[in-house]
C-alpha positions, 0 to 999 in steps of 0.5 A: 859323714852325711856330706860324703854319702850325698856326693857319692849318690849316682842319682845326683851325680852330674856330668864332668867337664871331661865327659862333656868335652869327649861327647863334643869332640865325637859329635864334631868328628862325626859331623866332619866325616859326614860333610867330607863324604857329602862334599864328594871327597869320599866318592872318588871325585877330584878336588875342585870338581863340581859337587854332584848331589843325588838329584843331579846324579839322578837327572844325569842317569835319566838323560843317559836313559833318554838318549838311549831310548832316542837312539833305539827309536832312530835305529828302528825308524831307519830300519823300517824306512824303505830307503834306509834313511834316518828321520829328518827330526826327533819329532818324526819318531813314533811313540817317543814321548816329548819329554825324551827329546830334551835334557832333564837337567838343563832342559835343552833339546837334544842335538840331532844330526839327520845325516848321520842319525847321531843324537847327543846332549848339549848340556855341559858335562853330558857331552859323552853321553 
C-alpha cells in the first residue's frame, strides 16, 4: 500500500517517453518551419534562386535609393545648365556625397552615360534598378 502512494505522488513523477517524444517532434517541426521561411520558400522566391538575407535586401534598397538621388541630381544639374546639357561625370554633381556614386553591395561605381544622362548599377541583380 505504501508503494502505491509513492508512485502516485505528482511531485515525484517523471516524464514518460511519449511526452518527451511529443516535445521533440514539436521542436523539430518548429525549427523546420523557421528554416523553410528563412531559406526564402515562404516569401515567394523561386526554388534555386539565391537566398537574400535581410542585410542583402537592405543593401538593395540603399542602392535603389542612391540611384534615385543621383538621377534627381543629374536632372537638376541639367535643368540649371544654360545649354541643357547633362554633366560629363557623376563627380560634377554638386552636393552629392561620394558614397552615393557606387553600389553599397558590390562597391562598383555606377555606370553613367553623359550623352543620355542615364545612370545604372553594374552589380549582378541590380540591372533593373
